[in-house]
C-alpha positions in Angstrom: 0.0 0.0 0.0 1.5 3.4 -0.9 2.3 5.9 1.8 -0.8 8.2 2.2 1.3 11.3 1.4 2.5 10.0 -1.9 -0.6 10.9 -3.9 -1.3 13.7 -4.6 1.6 15.0 -2.5 3.7 16.9 -3.2 1.2 19.3 -4.7 3.9 21.1 -6.7 4.4 18.0 -8.7 0.8 16.6 -8.9 -1.2 19.8 -9.3 1.2 22.2 -11.0 -1.3 23.3 -13.6 -4.3 23.7 -11.2 -2.7 25.5 -8.3 -1.9 29.2 -8.6 0.2 31.7 -6.7 -1.4 34.7 -5.1 -0.7 36.6 -8.3 -2.8 34.1 -10.2 0.2 32.7 -12.0 0.0 28.9 -12.4 2.6 27.2 -10.2 3.9 25.4 -13.3 5.3 28.9 -14.3 7.0 29.5 -11.0 10.5 28.2 -11.7 14.0 28.8 -10.3 15.0 30.0 -13.8 12.3 32.7 -13.7 13.3 33.7 -10.2 16.9 34.0 -11.3 15.9 36.0 -14.4 13.8 38.4 -12.3 10.6 37.5 -14.1 8.6 36.8 -11.0 7.0 39.2 -8.5 6.7 38.6 -4.7 3.0 37.7 -5.3 4.2 34.9 -7.6 6.0 33.4 -4.7 3.2 33.7 -2.1 1.1 30.6 -1.3 -2.6 30.8 -1.4 -5.1 29.8 1.2 -6.5 27.2 -1.1 -3.1 25.5 -1.5 -2.6 25.5 2.3 -6.1 24.0 2.8 -5.3 21.3 0.2 -2.1 20.5 2.0 -4.0 20.3 5.3 -6.4 17.8 3.8 -3.5 15.6 2.7 -1.9 15.8 6.2 -5.1 15.0 7.9 -5.7 12.0 5.6 -2.3 10.7 6.5 -2.9 11.1 10.2 -0.8 14.2 10.8 -3.5 16.1 12.6 -1.3 18.7 14.3 0.3 19.6 11.0 -3.2 19.7 9.3 -4.3 22.1 12.1 -1.2 24.3 11.6 -1.8 24.4 7.8 -5.5 25.4 8.3 -4.5 28.2 10.6 -1.9 29.3 8.0 -4.6 29.4 5.4 -6.7 31.6 7.6 -3.8 34.0 8.1 -3.3 34.6 4.4 -6.2 37.0 4.6 -4.4 39.3 7.1 -2.1 42.1 5.8 1.5 41.4 6.7 1.8 44.5 8.9 -1.2 43.5 11.0 0.0 39.9 11.1 3.4 41.0 12.5 1.6 43.2 15.1 -0.5 40.2 16.1 2.6 38.0 16.5 4.2 40.7 18.6 1.1 40.7 20.9 1.5 36.9 21.4 5.0 37.3 22.8 5.0 36.7 26.6 4.5 39.9 28.6 3.4 42.0 25.5 -0.4 41.9 25.9 -3.0 41.7 28.7 -5.6 39.0 28.9 -8.3 41.4 27.6 -6.1 42.4 24.7 -5.6 38.8 23.7 -9.3 38.1 23.9 -9.9 41.2 21.8 -7.4 39.9 19.2 -9.1 36.5 19.1 -12.5 38.2 18.6 -11.0 40.3 15.8 -9.6 37.2 14.1 -13.0 35.6 14.1 -15.1 38.6 13.1 -12.8 40.6 10.8 -10.8 37.8 9.2 -13.0 34.7 9.5 -10.2 32.9 11.3 -11.8 30.7 14.0 -8.9 28.2 14.4 -6.4 31.1 14.8 -8.8 32.8 17.3 -9.0 29.6 19.3 -5.2 29.4 19.4 -5.0 33.0 20.7 -7.7 32.2 23.4 -5.7 29.2 24.4 -2.5 31.3 24.6 -4.4 33.8 26.8 -5.4 31.1 29.2 -1.9 29.6 29.4 -0.3 33.0 29.8 -2.7 33.9 32.6 -2.0 30.6 34.4 1.8 31.1 34.1 1.9 34.8 34.9 3.0 35.8 31.4 0.5 38.6 30.7 1.3 42.3 30.7 -0.4 44.0 33.6 -3.5 46.0 32.7 
């Protein structure tokens, strides 16, 4: 019996013509040669939420549930502008946010970005930080 990740994994090989970069360029056109020639933009190198969700399905089917969860969260986060995403990561560093601020961040992830799995992770972090005394005082 083949390993569960063998088909259709890796997607870059099995789905090169159906998957697209954020720019809309088919992945079959994203090559090292085009990178070296300066023919690609940063958006040609950014992964899409769809690709991450497909990878999550493959990981889940193979029994790699924590990896699948991480990939689903990554898919959710593609909707967030980079500057805001970096600010959110900064808030998640121990001692950088209060409990209320982390809960507000989780609510924002759910309502503004439709990112329930990421919101759940932030809520879990808030609880752990509170239990371990890692929150910023309000």
